[in-house]
N, C-alpha and C positions, 0 to 999 in steps of 0.2 A: 504494500500500500504506500510505503514511503516513496517509491519511485513514481507512482501515479500522482501523488501530491506534489512531487517535485516538478513534473511536467505541467500540472495545473498551475503551479506558481509562475512558470514561465509565461503564462497567459494572464497573469495578474489576479488569479483566482485565490481567494483566501481560504483558510481552513473552514471558516463558517459557511462560505459559499459551497465548498465541497460537501460539507455535511448536509446542506440544504438540497443539493443535487441528489445525494444518496436518499434522502427522505422522499423526494419527488419520484425517484425510480421505484422505491418500495411502494409508494402510494399507487403508481401506475400499474404495478403488478398485483394489486388487491383483487382484481377480477380474474386472475389466472395467468398462465404463461403468455409471454409476448416475445417477439423477435426484436433484434436490435433496432430496426427501423421504426417499429411501433413504439418502443420505449423512447427513442429520440423524438418522435412526433409528439408524444404526450408531454415530454419535459421541455422541449424547445421554446414554446410560447411563454413559459413561466420563469425563464432565466435571463440573466444579463447578456449583453453583446459579447463580453469576454468569454462567458461560458459557452455561448453558441459557437464562437470561433474555435474553442477547445474541442467541442463536440464534433466539429467538421474535420478536425485534424487527427482524431484518434479512431482506432478500429471499433472500440466498444466503450461506451460510457458506463457500463455496468461493472467495471473493474473494481472500484472502491466497495460497492455493496457486496460483491462476491468475496473480496478480501476480508471484509468485516463479518462474513458468515451470515449475512442477511438474505442473500440471493444465491441461487445455484443454477447450474445448467439443468434444464428440464427436458421434457419430451420434445424432440425436434420434429419438424415436418420437412421431409425431403432433405435438402442441403441447408435449410435455415436453422440456425442456432436459436433456441428458445431459452428464456430465463424464467425462473419461478421463485417465489418467496420460499425460503427455507421452512418457515412455519406452516406453509401449505403443502409441502412436498415430503419432508423428512420427519420421522418420529422425534419426539422430545428426547434430547440428550442431556446427560449430566454435564454441567459446566466444568471446564478444567482451566488451569492457569495457562497463560501464554507460553511460559517456559515448558510446561508439561506437553503442550501441543507441539511445540518446536522439537522437543526430544522425540516424541512419537513420530513426527514427520521425518526426522533424521534417521531413526531406526528403520522405518519403512523404505526410505531412500537407499540406505545401505544394503538392505535385503535385496533390493531390485538392481542397484547400480554399483555397489561396492566392488572392489576397493575404490576409494575416492578421497579427494582432498577437501579441506574446508572451502577453498575457492570453488571447487566443483559443485558442492552442495549450495553455496551461496548463489552461484549463477543459475542453478536449476530451480531453487526455491524463490529467488528474488529477495531473500533476506540479506542484509548487509553483513559482511565478514565480522566486524566487531561485535555485532549482536549474537552471532552464532558461535563465536570462538569458544565460549565456556561449555557449550552443549556436549561435545565429545567426552569431556571429563565427567560431566553429570551422568551421561549414558553409560560410560565405562564403569563408574562406581556402582551403578544399579544393576548392570547386566553382564559384567565381564570379570572373569577370574584375573587377579592381579598379575599372575605370572605369564600371561600371554602377551605377545607384541601386537601393536596396532590396536585399533578399535574394532570390537566385534559387536554386532547386534544379533543376539540369539533369541529366538522365540521358541518356547517349549510347547509341545502339544499336551493335552490333559494327562497322557500317560508318561510324561517326562522326557520324551524323545525330542530332539531338535527338529523343528519344522524347516527352518532354513537358517543359514548363517552367512554373514558377509563380513569380510575383514577390510578395514580401511586404514590408510596412513593419515589420520587426521591430527 
């Protein structure tokens, strides 16, 4: 989300305006899934010229509400991407901290793409390197034996066997 806000700032859009755009998108999706064009059409008349210029320059204005967990990809029609509100599409989930979510994301990333570097994960996730640098140590302490080299993300099945394992040089 930080990178999206940085792009918005280049258009002179404040954090308050970005939050207002997010609220307008969530409101537009109140009736169900919409494509990018329909979301833009609903939001465009209600925003400033700066925001309209930003909207014309980016692929999707839904990036911030998706990053905030308010909106997700829904059922598409043909090749058209549809967005839907999370509260209308997904079951209620237990809230977790940002750090717990980032650790879970890193663990899943390593299972799929490991071995990897911090920079690899940063590029893939869009999270800045300074923000994710402490994650490997947190994950290591929670899931890895101290005598193994590198960072391992190990998931156990209910019977105690490893489901998958990825080693990274983080």
